[in-house]
N, C-alpha and C positions, 0 to 999 in steps of 0.2 A: 504494500500500500504506500502510495506517495502522498505525503501531506504537505510537500513544499509549495504546491500551487493552489492551495486552498486559502480562502479568505477568513477562515475561522480556525480556532485552535482545535487540535485533535482531542478526542476523548482519552481518558485514562482507564485502562482495564484494571480492576481491583479484584484480587483473589483473596478470599478469606480462608485462612489455614489455621489449624488448631494449635500447632507448636512449631518452634524453631527448627527442630530436626526434620519434620515433615516438609517445612518450607525449603530447606536446603535440598532435600531429595527432589521436590518438584522443580526447583531451579535447574538442577542437573538434567533431569529427565526431559523436561520441556524446553531446555536451552533458552530460558527467559531473557538472558542478556543479548541474544541474537535477534529478538523480535523487533519489528519496526514500530509497533504501537507501544507506547509507554505502559508498563505493567508494574503495579505496586502490589505488595503483599501486606495484608493486615493480619497480625498474629494474635489469635484469641488469648493465649496464655499471657502475652504482654499487656493486653487490655486489663486483665485482672491484676497483674503484678506492678505495672508501671503507669497505667492509665491510657486512655484512648489516644492522646496526642503523641505518645511515644511507641505506639504499636504498629506503625507503618514502616515498611522496609522496601528497598529496591534491590534488584538483582544486578550484580557486577560479575566480571570474569572471575574474580577471586572469592565469590560467595555472596551472601546477602548482607546488606548494609542498612543500618537504621537510618530512616529519613524522618526525623521528628517534625511534626506539624503543630507548632506552638499555638496557632490560632484556633485549634480545636480544644484548648483547655477549658 
């Protein structure tokens, strides 16, 4: 999908996953860092432990990385 010629921002695909270990497995199996659409992961165990604003992650070549969204506090 090519988003470069659109006049609006692309959507973000958000996957809700129960825990960090499963999120890492999904990242590897689905090769999330190679997808053209932005994909974020929201981790249920992090919602309970750290709060909603710190439960979002993005996929990188080296693993998943926390992407805090402080405006959700």
